TITI-233159 format. One record per residue (C-alpha): x, y, z. Coordinates in steps of 0.1 Angstrom, whole numbers, always signed. Example, Ala and Ser with C-alpha at 12.3 -4.5 7.8 and 13.67 -1.06 7.14 Angstrom:
<x: +123 | y: -45 | z: +78> .
<x: +137 | y: -11 | z: +71> .
This chain:
<x: +169 | y: +112 | z: +274> .
<x: +136 | y: +111 | z: +256> .
<x: +132 | y: +91 | z: +225> .
<x: +139 | y: +109 | z: +193> .
<x: +149 | y: +79 | z: +172> .
<x: +136 | y: +79 | z: +136> .
<x: +130 | y: +44 | z: +121> .
<x: +160 | y: +43 | z: +98> .
<x: +184 | y: +60 | z: +123> .
<x: +217 | y: +39 | z: +132> .
<x: +216 | y: +57 | z: +166> .
<x: +204 | y: +36 | z: +195> .
<x: +173 | y: +50 | z: +213> .
<x: +184 | y: +76 | z: +240> .
<x: +220 | y: +74 | z: +233> .
<x: +226 | y: +111 | z: +225> .
<x: +210 | y: +143 | z: +233> .
<x: +191 | y: +159 | z: +202> .
<x: +182 | y: +192 | z: +195> .
<x: +155 | y: +202 | z: +169> .
<x: +162 | y: +234 | z: +155> .
<x: +131 | y: +258 | z: +157> .
<x: +139 | y: +278 | z: +126> .
<x: +147 | y: +266 | z: +91> .
<x: +184 | y: +262 | z: +83> .
<x: +197 | y: +280 | z: +52> .
<x: +221 | y: +261 | z: +30> .
<x: +249 | y: +273 | z: +8> .
<x: +230 | y: +257 | z: -20> .
<x: +202 | y: +283 | z: -16> .
<x: +177 | y: +259 | z: -3> .
<x: +168 | y: +254 | z: +33> .
<x: +159 | y: +226 | z: +56> .
<x: +131 | y: +227 | z: +82> .
<x: +129 | y: +205 | z: +114> .
<x: +167 | y: +198 | z: +115> .
<x: +178 | y: +175 | z: +143> .
<x: +213 | y: +180 | z: +158> .
<x: +225 | y: +150 | z: +179> .
<x: +253 | y: +160 | z: +202> .
<x: +272 | y: +150 | z: +235> .
<x: +287 | y: +171 | z: +261> .
<x: +313 | y: +166 | z: +289> .
<x: +320 | y: +189 | z: +319> .
<x: +302 | y: +219 | z: +332> .
<x: +298 | y: +253 | z: +315> .
<x: +313 | y: +278 | z: +339> .
<x: +293 | y: +308 | z: +351> .
<x: +310 | y: +332 | z: +326> .
<x: +303 | y: +307 | z: +298> .
<x: +339 | y: +311 | z: +289> .
<x: +353 | y: +275 | z: +290> .
<x: +334 | y: +260 | z: +260> .
<x: +354 | y: +239 | z: +236> .
<x: +339 | y: +225 | z: +203> .
<x: +355 | y: +192 | z: +190> .
<x: +348 | y: +183 | z: +154> .
<x: +348 | y: +149 | z: +141> .
<x: +364 | y: +134 | z: +109> .
<x: +345 | y: +118 | z: +80> .
<x: +335 | y: +84 | z: +95> .
<x: +335 | y: +95 | z: +131> .
<x: +304 | y: +110 | z: +152> .
<x: +298 | y: +128 | z: +184> .
<x: +310 | y: +98 | z: +207> .
<x: +344 | y: +112 | z: +210> .
<x: +348 | y: +103 | z: +247> .
<x: +325 | y: +75 | z: +259> .
<x: +323 | y: +39 | z: +243> .
<x: +303 | y: +38 | z: +210> .
<x: +265 | y: +27 | z: +215> .
<x: +268 | y: +7 | z: +182> .
<x: +304 | y: -9 | z: +180> .
<x: +313 | y: -8 | z: +217> .
<x: +347 | y: +6 | z: +210> .
<x: +364 | y: +33 | z: +229> .
<x: +357 | y: +69 | z: +219> .
<x: +377 | y: +82 | z: +191> .
<x: +395 | y: +110 | z: +215> .
<x: +389 | y: +92 | z: +246> .
<x: +426 | y: +93 | z: +253> .
<x: +427 | y: +133 | z: +251> .
<x: +394 | y: +141 | z: +265> .
<x: +381 | y: +135 | z: +300> .
<x: +386 | y: +144 | z: +337> .
<x: +424 | y: +153 | z: +341> .
<x: +432 | y: +144 | z: +305> .
<x: +449 | y: +170 | z: +280> .
<x: +412 | y: +184 | z: +273> .
<x: +402 | y: +184 | z: +310> .
<x: +366 | y: +180 | z: +314> .
<x: +372 | y: +193 | z: +349> .
<x: +383 | y: +224 | z: +334> .
<x: +364 | y: +227 | z: +302> .
<x: +330 | y: +222 | z: +288> .
<x: +334 | y: +202 | z: +257> .
<x: +307 | y: +198 | z: +230> .
<x: +306 | y: +173 | z: +200> .
<x: +280 | y: +170 | z: +175> .
<x: +271 | y: +147 | z: +147> .
<x: +276 | y: +166 | z: +113> .
<x: +247 | y: +175 | z: +93> .
<x: +242 | y: +147 | z: +66> .
<x: +254 | y: +123 | z: +91> .
<x: +236 | y: +90 | z: +104> .
<x: +241 | y: +92 | z: +142> .
<x: +210 | y: +112 | z: +149> .
<x: +216 | y: +147 | z: +131> .
<x: +194 | y: +152 | z: +99> .
<x: +209 | y: +133 | z: +70> .
<x: +197 | y: +112 | z: +41> .
<x: +182 | y: +84 | z: +65> .
<x: +161 | y: +109 | z: +82> .
<x: +125 | y: +113 | z: +76> .
<x: +115 | y: +142 | z: +52> .
<x: +88 | y: +162 | z: +72> .
<x: +71 | y: +170 | z: +39> .
<x: +67 | y: +134 | z: +28> .
<x: +70 | y: +112 | z: +58> .
<x: +96 | y: +92 | z: +42> .
<x: +136 | y: +91 | z: +42> .
<x: +151 | y: +119 | z: +24> .
<x: +174 | y: +98 | z: +5> .
<x: +189 | y: +117 | z: -26> .
<x: +160 | y: +143 | z: -20> .
<x: +182 | y: +160 | z: +7> .
<x: +197 | y: +189 | z: -6> .
<x: +236 | y: +186 | z: -11> .
<x: +254 | y: +201 | z: +19> .
<x: +285 | y: +218 | z: +24> .
<x: +312 | y: +221 | z: +53> .
<x: +296 | y: +257 | z: +58> .
<x: +263 | y: +241 | z: +62> .
<x: +277 | y: +219 | z: +90> .
<x: +293 | y: +247 | z: +108> .
<x: +261 | y: +267 | z: +104> .
<x: +243 | y: +239 | z: +122> .
<x: +269 | y: +236 | z: +149> .
<x: +265 | y: +275 | z: +156> .
<x: +228 | y: +268 | z: +161> .
<x: +237 | y: +243 | z: +188> .
<x: +260 | y: +267 | z: +204> .
<x: +232 | y: +293 | z: +206> .
<x: +210 | y: +268 | z: +222> .
<x: +236 | y: +261 | z: +248> .
<x: +238 | y: +298 | z: +255> .
<x: +273 | y: +302 | z: +245> .
<x: +284 | y: +334 | z: +227> .
<x: +320 | y: +326 | z: +221> .
<x: +339 | y: +295 | z: +221> .
<x: +372 | y: +291 | z: +241> .
<x: +385 | y: +270 | z: +213> .
<x: +375 | y: +250 | z: +182> .
<x: +395 | y: +217 | z: +178> .
<x: +395 | y: +189 | z: +152> .
<x: +413 | y: +168 | z: +128> .
<x: +409 | y: +157 | z: +91> .
<x: +374 | y: +169 | z: +81> .
<x: +371 | y: +180 | z: +118> .
<x: +401 | y: +204 | z: +110> .
<x: +383 | y: +216 | z: +79> .
<x: +355 | y: +226 | z: +102> .
<x: +377 | y: +244 | z: +125> .
<x: +391 | y: +265 | z: +96> .
<x: +352 | y: +269 | z: +85> .
<x: +344 | y: +282 | z: +122> .
<x: +373 | y: +308 | z: +122> .
<x: +362 | y: +319 | z: +86> .
<x: +325 | y: +323 | z: +91> .
<x: +323 | y: +332 | z: +128> .
<x: +356 | y: +351 | z: +138> .
<x: +339 | y: +370 | z: +164> .
<x: +328 | y: +335 | z: +182> .
<x: +361 | y: +317 | z: +182> .
<x: +389 | y: +327 | z: +206> .
<x: +412 | y: +300 | z: +194> .
<x: +414 | y: +273 | z: +166> .
<x: +433 | y: +241 | z: +161> .
<x: +429 | y: +226 | z: +126> .
<x: +449 | y: +194 | z: +130> .
<x: +460 | y: +171 | z: +99> .
<x: +439 | y: +190 | z: +74> .
<x: +438 | y: +214 | z: +44> .
<x: +420 | y: +246 | z: +32> .
<x: +406 | y: +227 | z: +2> .
<x: +404 | y: +194 | z: -14> .
<x: +429 | y: +185 | z: -39> .
<x: +423 | y: +167 | z: -72> .
<x: +438 | y: +135 | z: -57> .
<x: +413 | y: +140 | z: -26> .
<x: +385 | y: +144 | z: -49> .
<x: +394 | y: +113 | z: -71> .
<x: +397 | y: +89 | z: -41> .
<x: +363 | y: +101 | z: -28> .
<x: +348 | y: +97 | z: -63> .
<x: +361 | y: +60 | z: -62> .
<x: +343 | y: +55 | z: -29> .
<x: +309 | y: +70 | z: -43> .
<x: +310 | y: +48 | z: -73> .
<x: +316 | y: +18 | z: -53> .
<x: +284 | y: +26 | z: -33> .
<x: +265 | y: +35 | z: -64> .
<x: +275 | y: +4 | z: -83> .
<x: +259 | y: -18 | z: -57> .
<x: +226 | y: -29 | z: -69> .
<x: +212 | y: -27 | z: -34> .
<x: +217 | y: +10 | z: -34> .
<x: +187 | y: +14 | z: -56> .
<x: +194 | y: +50 | z: -66> .
<x: +196 | y: +59 | z: -31> .
<x: +161 | y: +48 | z: -21> .
<x: +169 | y: +13 | z: -1> .
<x: +158 | y: +24 | z: +33> .
<x: +125 | y: +6 | z: +29> .
<x: +135 | y: -23 | z: +7> .
<x: +150 | y: -42 | z: +34> .
<x: +187 | y: -43 | z: +19> .
<x: +216 | y: -20 | z: +23> .
<x: +244 | y: -13 | z: -1> .
<x: +267 | y: -29 | z: +22> .
<x: +291 | y: -46 | z: -3> .
<x: +295 | y: -12 | z: -21> .
<x: +302 | y: +8 | z: +11> .
<x: +325 | y: -17 | z: +25> .
<x: +348 | y: -15 | z: -6> .
<x: +346 | y: +24 | z: -2> .
<x: +358 | y: +22 | z: +31> .
<x: +385 | y: -2 | z: +23> .
<x: +398 | y: +23 | z: -5> .
<x: +396 | y: +53 | z: +20> .
<x: +413 | y: +35 | z: +48> .
<x: +444 | y: +29 | z: +27> .
<x: +449 | y: +67 | z: +25> .
<x: +446 | y: +71 | z: +64> .
<x: +477 | y: +47 | z: +66> .
<x: +515 | y: +53 | z: +57> .
<x: +538 | y: +28 | z: +37> .
<x: +558 | y: +26 | z: +69> .
<x: +530 | y: +15 | z: +90> .
<x: +516 | y: -10 | z: +66> .
<x: +552 | y: -26 | z: +65> .
<x: +554 | y: -24 | z: +102> .
<x: +518 | y: -38 | z: +109> .
<x: +514 | y: -63 | z: +81> .
<x: +544 | y: -66 | z: +56> .
<x: +537 | y: -95 | z: +33> .
<x: +526 | y: -118 | z: +61> .
<x: +502 | y: -145 | z: +51> .
<x: +468 | y: -147 | z: +71> .
<x: +465 | y: -178 | z: +92> .
<x: +485 | y: -199 | z: +65> .
<x: +521 | y: -212 | z: +55> .
<x: +516 | y: -207 | z: +18> .
<x: +495 | y: -188 | z: -7> .
<x: +462 | y: -206 | z: -16> .
<x: +462 | y: -199 | z: -54> .
<x: +425 | y: -184 | z: -48> .
<x: +410 | y: -151 | z: -44> .
<x: +406 | y: -156 | z: -6> .
<x: +423 | y: -132 | z: +19> .
<x: +458 | y: -147 | z: +16> .
<x: +477 | y: -117 | z: +29> .
<x: +470 | y: -101 | z: +63> .
<x: +464 | y: -67 | z: +49> .
<x: +437 | y: -82 | z: +29> .
<x: +422 | y: -96 | z: +59> .
<x: +425 | y: -63 | z: +76> .
<x: +409 | y: -43 | z: +49> .
<x: +380 | y: -66 | z: +45> .
<x: +375 | y: -65 | z: +83> .
<x: +375 | y: -26 | z: +81> .
<x: +349 | y: -27 | z: +54> .
<x: +324 | y: -52 | z: +71> .
<x: +327 | y: -36 | z: +105> .
<x: +320 | y: +0 | z: +91> .
<x: +287 | y: -8 | z: +74> .
<x: +273 | y: -16 | z: +109> .
<x: +275 | y: +20 | z: +120> .
<x: +275 | y: +43 | z: +89> .
<x: +248 | y: +48 | z: +61> .
<x: +259 | y: +46 | z: +23> .
<x: +240 | y: +79 | z: +14> .
<x: +255 | y: +98 | z: +43> .
<x: +291 | y: +87 | z: +29> .
<x: +279 | y: +102 | z: -4> .
<x: +269 | y: +136 | z: +12> .
<x: +298 | y: +140 | z: +34> .
<x: +325 | y: +130 | z: +8> .
<x: +309 | y: +155 | z: -16> .
<x: +309 | y: +182 | z: +12> .
<x: +344 | y: +176 | z: +15> .
<x: +351 | y: +179 | z: -22> .
<x: +334 | y: +212 | z: -24> .
<x: +355 | y: +227 | z: +6> .
<x: +375 | y: +255 | z: -5> .
<x: +380 | y: +284 | z: +18> .
<x: +396 | y: +306 | z: -8> .
<x: +363 | y: +316 | z: -20> .
<x: +374 | y: +332 | z: -53> .
<x: +398 | y: +355 | z: -35> .
<x: +429 | y: +347 | z: -13> .
<x: +430 | y: +327 | z: +18> .
<x: +447 | y: +354 | z: +34> .
<x: +417 | y: +377 | z: +29> .
<x: +393 | y: +350 | z: +42> .
<x: +409 | y: +355 | z: +76> .
<x: +415 | y: +391 | z: +77> .
<x: +389 | y: +398 | z: +101> .
<x: +398 | y: +368 | z: +125> .
<x: +415 | y: +375 | z: +159> .
<x: +416 | y: +339 | z: +170> .
<x: +448 | y: +322 | z: +180> .
<x: +457 | y: +292 | z: +158> .
<x: +475 | y: +260 | z: +162> .
<x: +482 | y: +240 | z: +130> .
<x: +497 | y: +206 | z: +133> .
<x: +508 | y: +181 | z: +105> .
<x: +524 | y: +146 | z: +105> .
<x: +554 | y: +138 | z: +84> .
<x: +539 | y: +104 | z: +66> .
<x: +504 | y: +120 | z: +63> .
<x: +499 | y: +118 | z: +24> .
<x: +462 | y: +125 | z: +25> .
<x: +466 | y: +161 | z: +39> .
<x: +504 | y: +164 | z: +38> .
<x: +524 | y: +191 | z: +57> .
<x: +526 | y: +212 | z: +24> .
<x: +488 | y: +218 | z: +28> .
<x: +491 | y: +230 | z: +65> .
<x: +521 | y: +252 | z: +55> .
<x: +497 | y: +268 | z: +28> .
<x: +473 | y: +277 | z: +55> .
<x: +500 | y: +291 | z: +79> .
<x: +514 | y: +314 | z: +53> .
<x: +478 | y: +327 | z: +45> .
<x: +473 | y: +332 | z: +83> .
<x: +504 | y: +351 | z: +89> .
<x: +496 | y: +372 | z: +56> .
<x: +464 | y: +381 | z: +74> .
<x: +480 | y: +391 | z: +105> .
<x: +468 | y: +361 | z: +127> .
<x: +485 | y: +346 | z: +157> .
<x: +495 | y: +315 | z: +144> .
<x: +516 | y: +284 | z: +157> .
<x: +527 | y: +255 | z: +137> .
<x: +543 | y: +221 | z: +141> .
<x: +550 | y: +191 | z: +119> .
<x: +552 | y: +159 | z: +140> .
<x: +577 | y: +130 | z: +132> .
<x: +554 | y: +100 | z: +128> .
<x: +551 | y: +70 | z: +107> .
<x: +515 | y: +63 | z: +112> .
<x: +502 | y: +84 | z: +85> .
<x: +470 | y: +105 | z: +84> .
<x: +457 | y: +86 | z: +114> .
<x: +482 | y: +97 | z: +137> .
<x: +460 | y: +124 | z: +151> .
<x: +438 | y: +99 | z: +165> .
<x: +466 | y: +78 | z: +179> .
<x: +492 | y: +78 | z: +207> .
<x: +516 | y: +106 | z: +197> .
<x: +533 | y: +122 | z: +229> .
<x: +549 | y: +150 | z: +211> .
<x: +515 | y: +159 | z: +195> .
<x: +498 | y: +156 | z: +231> .
<x: +524 | y: +181 | z: +245> .
<x: +521 | y: +206 | z: +218> .
<x: +484 | y: +206 | z: +219> .
<x: +482 | y: +207 | z: +257> .
<x: +507 | y: +233 | z: +262> .
<x: +489 | y: +255 | z: +236> .
<x: +455 | y: +248 | z: +250> .
<x: +466 | y: +256 | z: +285> .
<x: +480 | y: +290 | z: +272> .
<x: +447 | y: +299 | z: +256> .
<x: +427 | y: +291 | z: +286> .
<x: +450 | y: +309 | z: +310> .
<x: +450 | y: +340 | z: +289> .
<x: +413 | y: +338 | z: +290> .
<x: +412 | y: +332 | z: +327> .
<x: +398 | y: +298 | z: +325> .
């Protein structure tokens, strides 16, 4: 792959395909962006009819490396157990696409990208973006790949929000949609947790009002705290008790200090430290803000939003997910039924919390695999 790496990008040179959009990208804010870059990965081959393409949408802190080992951390792809040859999303059968979202920091235009008008990083001069802007960018990528209609769009958490946005904005281009562990809008509690994270970043002196790229320092402490707080929402009380309980970290008694006495403290600190190596603090601000703005009712009813959508839907939730609980999925299901959509819904029994959609959940695998096979067979794929 040719070198497209910008000086402040966290993406290693040559680690991803990168498309530069030829035309300006209109944004929901009324502004537009020129020279937008979209970093993406594909697996499998597009068939002659171009009918086997699946778009996978990633969550807040993930990226386009869903399948292969991550080029920064070396860790396995976040859906590597689901996507690949002979797997549930079989790349011998499907052409799978995953792109880094607009506002991200793994090669797609975001606050760390160079502003073509100034030659310097955007920082906070990047217009505030929305989930609609992210999906509009993905649609341009799909155009570039020569695909008129996607066999399916699949994603969990923020990825599920993008799936819902795809079905709302491009109903004629989506044959089937699987929004998993997600919601049709952010609740006050969701917004509150994100605001805590943003304030942690902005309180770090190294943040420098977002203009830290050329200072040689990054707001790593603030971003680490933001990650620690958010990570708690991805887990369940059951999973925390099972994994950590009140166990002490490499000691037999408490140290009467503010060191990490408990295993859970050590675990959260590790999550924070490791996160800052692969994520940009300003991207965290932009993407969490986009999620907070997300509300598909659009001043009307959710049912009206999907009145023109003929896609097949599968919604899945998890019993101990308190970030996007089952009631949020049921809200979407009721609206889809009211709109006349073909919708299936399942609540998966799990003690793993919100992150269950990323983990080994055989019942979820069976449901998603059966649904996707039915969709593909119906379309002759």
